[in-house]
C-alpha positions as CSV (number, residue, x, y, z in Angstrom):
1,M,59.9,114.4,-35.0
2,N,61.2,117.8,-36.8
3,K,61.7,120.9,-34.6
4,I,58.6,122.7,-36.4
5,N,56.2,120.0,-35.9
6,Q,57.4,120.6,-31.9
7,Y,56.8,124.0,-31.4
8,A,53.1,122.8,-33.0
9,I,52.6,120.2,-30.3
10,Q,54.0,122.5,-27.6
11,C,51.2,125.3,-28.7
12,F,48.2,122.7,-28.3
13,Q,49.7,121.2,-24.9
14,D,49.8,124.8,-23.3
15,E,46.4,126.0,-25.2
16,A,44.6,122.1,-23.9
17,K,46.2,122.7,-20.7
18,A,44.4,126.3,-20.5
19,I,41.0,124.5,-20.6
20,L,41.6,122.5,-18.8
21,D,42.7,124.3,-15.9
22,M,39.6,126.3,-15.9
23,I,37.5,123.3,-14.6
24,P,38.4,124.1,-11.0
25,M,37.2,127.7,-11.4
26,L,33.8,126.9,-12.1
27,D,31.5,127.8,-9.6
28,E,27.8,128.7,-9.0
29,N,28.4,132.1,-11.7
30,F,28.7,129.3,-14.6
31,S,25.1,128.1,-13.9
32,N,23.8,131.3,-12.9
33,A,25.0,132.8,-16.1
34,V,23.4,130.0,-17.8
35,D,20.0,130.4,-16.1
36,L,20.5,134.3,-16.8
37,I,20.5,133.7,-20.5
38,F,17.6,131.0,-20.4
39,R,15.6,133.3,-18.8
40,C,16.1,136.5,-20.8
41,K,13.3,137.6,-22.7
42,G,15.0,139.9,-25.0
43,K,18.4,139.3,-26.6
44,L,22.2,138.2,-25.4
45,I,24.4,141.0,-26.8
46,V,27.8,139.7,-26.4
47,T,30.7,142.4,-26.8
48,G,34.7,142.8,-26.8
49,V,37.5,144.9,-28.2
50,G,40.6,143.6,-30.3
51,K,40.9,139.8,-29.9
52,S,38.6,139.5,-27.2
53,G,35.8,141.2,-29.9
54,H,36.7,138.8,-32.3
55,V,35.9,135.8,-30.0
56,G,33.0,137.4,-29.0
57,Q,31.8,137.5,-32.3
58,K,32.4,133.2,-32.8
59,I,30.3,133.3,-29.3
60,A,27.3,135.3,-30.5
61,A,27.2,133.3,-33.6
62,T,27.4,129.6,-32.0
63,L,24.7,130.6,-29.3
64,A,22.3,131.8,-32.3
65,S,22.7,128.9,-34.2
66,L,22.2,126.8,-31.1
67,G,18.7,128.6,-30.3
68,T,20.1,131.9,-28.3
69,P,18.9,135.0,-30.2
70,A,22.2,136.6,-29.6
71,F,24.5,138.9,-31.4
72,F,27.4,140.8,-31.8
73,L,27.7,145.0,-30.7
74,N,31.0,146.5,-30.9
75,P,31.8,148.9,-28.0
76,L,32.9,151.7,-30.6
77,D,30.0,151.6,-32.5
78,A,27.7,151.8,-29.3
79,Y,29.2,155.1,-28.3
80,H,27.5,156.2,-31.9
81,G,24.2,155.4,-31.7
82,D,24.4,151.3,-31.4
83,L,23.4,151.4,-28.0
84,G,20.0,151.9,-29.3
85,M,20.3,147.9,-29.7
86,L,20.0,147.3,-26.4
87,S,16.4,146.9,-24.3
88,S,15.8,146.5,-20.5
89,D,15.3,142.9,-21.3
90,D,18.5,142.2,-22.7
91,V,21.3,140.4,-21.1
92,L,25.2,142.0,-22.4
93,L,27.9,139.3,-22.5
94,A,31.4,141.3,-21.7
95,I,34.4,140.1,-22.4
96,S,37.9,141.5,-21.6
97,Y,40.8,139.3,-20.4
98,S,42.1,142.0,-18.0
99,G,38.2,143.8,-17.1
100,N,39.5,147.2,-17.7
101,T,39.9,147.6,-21.0
102,D,38.8,151.5,-21.4
103,E,36.7,151.3,-24.1
104,L,34.3,148.6,-23.0
105,L,34.4,149.5,-19.5
106,R,32.6,153.1,-21.2
107,I,29.7,151.6,-22.4
108,L,28.7,150.0,-18.7
109,P,27.0,153.3,-17.4
110,P,24.3,153.3,-20.2
111,V,23.8,149.5,-19.7
112,I,23.6,149.6,-16.0
113,E,21.3,152.8,-16.3
114,R,19.0,150.5,-18.3
115,N,18.7,147.8,-15.8
116,I,20.3,145.9,-18.3
117,S,22.2,142.4,-16.3
118,I,25.6,142.0,-17.5
119,I,27.8,138.4,-17.4
120,A,31.6,139.3,-17.2
121,I,34.3,136.6,-18.7
122,S,37.5,137.5,-17.4
123,S,40.8,137.1,-15.6
124,N,39.8,138.9,-12.7
125,P,36.6,138.9,-10.8
126,K,37.6,142.4,-8.9
127,S,38.4,144.2,-11.9
128,L,35.9,146.9,-12.6
129,L,33.9,144.7,-15.0
130,G,33.9,141.9,-12.6
131,K,32.5,144.4,-10.0
132,N,29.7,145.6,-12.2
133,A,28.4,142.0,-13.6
134,K,26.0,140.4,-11.8
135,C,27.8,137.2,-13.2
136,H,31.7,136.7,-13.7
137,L,33.1,133.7,-15.3
138,T,36.6,133.7,-15.1
139,V,39.2,132.8,-17.5
140,K,42.6,132.9,-16.3
141,V,45.8,131.3,-17.8
142,E,49.5,130.9,-16.7
143,H,50.7,132.0,-20.1
144,E,50.0,132.5,-23.2
145,A,50.9,129.8,-25.9
146,D,52.9,132.4,-28.1
147,P,56.5,131.9,-27.1
148,L,56.8,135.5,-26.0
149,N,53.8,134.8,-23.7
150,L,52.7,138.6,-25.4
151,A,50.2,137.5,-28.3
152,P,46.4,136.5,-26.6
153,T,46.7,132.7,-27.5
154,S,46.3,130.3,-24.6
155,S,43.7,132.8,-23.2
156,T,41.6,133.4,-26.3
157,T,41.2,129.9,-26.9
158,A,39.9,129.0,-23.3
159,T,37.9,132.0,-23.6
160,M,35.9,130.9,-26.7
161,A,36.3,126.9,-24.8
162,M,34.0,129.1,-21.9
163,G,31.7,130.5,-24.8
164,D,31.0,127.1,-26.4
165,A,30.6,125.7,-22.7
166,L,27.7,128.2,-22.2
167,A,26.5,127.2,-25.5
168,C,26.4,123.9,-24.9
169,A,25.2,123.6,-21.1
170,L,22.0,126.2,-22.9
171,V,21.4,122.9,-25.6
172,R,20.8,120.5,-23.0
173,V,18.6,123.2,-20.3
174,R,16.6,124.4,-24.0
175,N,16.5,120.7,-24.7
176,F,17.6,122.0,-28.3
177,K,17.0,119.0,-30.9
178,D,18.9,118.5,-34.0
179,A,15.6,119.5,-35.9
180,D,15.7,123.0,-34.1
181,F,19.4,123.0,-35.5
182,A,18.3,122.6,-38.9
183,R,15.9,125.8,-38.9
184,F,18.8,128.1,-38.2
185,H,20.5,126.3,-40.8
186,P,18.3,125.3,-44.2
187,G,21.2,126.0,-46.7
188,G,23.5,123.1,-45.0
189,S,23.7,119.2,-45.9
190,L,22.5,118.6,-42.1
191,G,19.6,120.9,-42.6
192,K,18.5,119.3,-45.8
193,R,18.7,115.8,-44.2
194,L,16.9,117.5,-41.0
195,L,14.2,118.9,-43.0
196,T,14.0,116.6,-46.0
197,K,11.3,113.5,-45.6
198,V,11.9,110.1,-46.6
199,S,9.1,110.7,-49.2
200,D,10.7,114.0,-50.8
201,V,13.1,111.3,-52.2
202,M,11.5,107.7,-52.3
203,R,11.3,105.9,-55.0
204,K,7.6,106.3,-55.7
205,S,7.3,103.9,-59.1
206,D,8.7,100.9,-60.9
207,F,9.0,98.8,-58.5
208,P,10.8,95.0,-58.3
209,I,7.6,93.2,-57.8
210,I,6.7,89.7,-57.6
211,S,4.1,87.5,-55.9
212,C,3.9,85.0,-53.6
213,A,3.3,82.0,-56.0
214,M,6.5,82.9,-58.5
215,N,9.4,80.3,-57.8
216,I,13.1,81.6,-57.1
217,A,14.0,81.0,-60.3
218,E,11.4,83.2,-62.1
219,S,11.9,86.6,-59.7
220,L,15.9,86.3,-60.1
221,L,14.9,88.4,-63.3
222,T,13.1,90.6,-61.6
223,I,15.6,91.6,-58.8
224,S,18.3,91.9,-61.4
225,N,15.8,94.7,-63.5
226,G,15.3,96.7,-60.3
227,K,19.0,96.8,-59.8
228,L,18.3,97.3,-55.9
229,G,19.0,93.5,-55.1
230,L,15.6,92.5,-53.9
231,A,11.8,93.0,-55.3
232,V,9.0,93.6,-53.2
233,V,6.3,90.7,-52.7
234,L,2.8,92.0,-53.4
235,D,-0.5,89.5,-53.2
236,D,-3.8,91.8,-53.8
237,G,-1.7,95.2,-53.6
238,K,-0.4,94.5,-49.9
239,M,2.9,93.8,-49.1
240,T,3.9,90.4,-47.5
241,G,7.3,90.5,-47.7
242,I,10.5,91.2,-50.1
243,V,12.9,88.8,-51.3
244,S,16.2,90.1,-51.9
245,D,20.1,88.4,-52.8
246,G,21.0,87.6,-49.4
247,D,17.6,85.4,-49.0
248,I,18.3,83.9,-52.4
249,R,22.3,82.8,-51.4
250,R,20.7,81.4,-48.3
251,A,18.4,79.3,-50.2
252,M,21.3,78.3,-52.4
253,Q,23.6,77.5,-49.8
254,Q,20.8,75.5,-47.7
255,Y,19.3,73.9,-50.9
256,G,21.8,73.8,-53.6
257,R,20.5,73.9,-56.9
258,E,17.1,73.0,-55.5
259,A,16.5,76.8,-54.1
260,F,15.6,77.3,-57.6
261,T,12.5,75.0,-57.5
262,L,11.6,77.0,-53.9
263,S,8.4,79.7,-54.0
264,V,8.8,83.1,-53.4
265,S,6.9,82.5,-50.0
266,E,9.3,80.0,-48.8
267,I,12.1,82.0,-48.5
268,M,11.0,85.4,-48.5
269,T,11.6,88.0,-45.3
270,S,8.1,88.5,-44.1
271,S,8.9,91.5,-42.0
272,P,11.1,93.6,-43.6
273,L,12.9,96.5,-41.9
274,A,10.8,99.5,-42.8
275,I,10.6,103.2,-42.3
276,N,7.7,105.5,-42.5
277,Q,7.5,107.9,-45.4
278,E,6.6,111.2,-43.1
279,R,10.2,110.4,-41.4
280,P,13.5,113.0,-41.3
281,L,15.3,111.6,-43.9
282,S,18.5,111.7,-41.3
283,D,16.4,108.8,-39.4
284,A,16.6,107.0,-42.4
285,I,20.6,107.4,-42.5
286,A,21.0,106.3,-39.0
287,L,19.0,103.3,-39.7
288,F,20.8,102.3,-43.2
289,A,23.9,103.1,-41.0
290,E,22.5,100.6,-37.7
291,S,21.1,97.8,-39.9
292,Q,24.2,97.8,-42.9
293,R,21.1,97.5,-45.3
294,H,21.3,99.6,-48.7
295,T,17.8,99.6,-49.4
296,L,14.6,100.1,-47.1
297,V,11.0,99.4,-47.1
298,V,9.1,102.7,-47.3
299,V,5.4,102.6,-45.7
300,D,2.7,105.1,-44.6
301,N,1.1,105.6,-41.2
302,Y,-1.1,102.4,-41.6
303,G,1.7,100.1,-42.8
304,N,1.1,100.2,-46.3
305,F,3.9,99.9,-49.0
306,V,4.4,102.9,-50.6
307,G,7.9,103.1,-51.9
308,L,11.9,102.4,-51.9
309,L,14.6,104.6,-50.4
310,D,18.3,103.5,-51.4
311,Y,21.4,104.7,-50.2
312,N,22.3,106.6,-52.7
313,D,18.7,108.3,-53.0
314,C,20.0,110.3,-49.6
315,I,22.7,111.6,-50.8
316,I,22.1,115.4,-51.4
């Protein structure tokens, strides 16, 4: 392995260690902070200066996407009117590695005056920020990943991990579901899959239909023309099963040439894998992966056949 790659490995190891070293530092302050955010009737305002500010923006974005109303407030802008965004129902998450960043400390008096609870993330619980916080989350690293031990690297990674830990804990406490996540990400592929129903993309016409009385030889043409690898068995408008390529192969292995004279009812799958048309597309994708099938029968709330869903129909 070349020397340049070794530098990267050392950085990964240093930053990974910085995160793992935080585990022993966790105490009741973390659970108290999660409870404070969970019970907050207003918004979570995240603030920080410099690199801490960049990390704070990411933390606020993550929390917001996972169900916690949160936004980032630049302390410098707060001096010039943005403090008006805060209300007494809000909670302030303030980030400063030293805990004594002047620009950040200057906004604390008006925050405290308005009885806004403060959660601090810093390396020093005895700092001015730590002393004025209701909950203090300690993020302290032995050294930065930067070879000069000057640039915030391990410390910012650890701080971001602490923010992620808050977000993950709140997901559990709120019982936040994937469908909730989709509502905040309607433009992404995940959101589309969670909000799109099976009925929105299933095939609703031109089905390959056969009857129980047909023999296998007669059904082959219908299955081939349907290009789905199966045909639906309908009698008097009611689905009684399906015949798939696999059903025919198994019949041929067992009966040889005589398989072609068998009736559909003798080899069909009478209880095919089905999905309700009202289910989200994400459920269908999971069922495809679990069953290793490429086509699903779609039914309504009464179990009646209403369509077919091919795996390729789920690619949106």
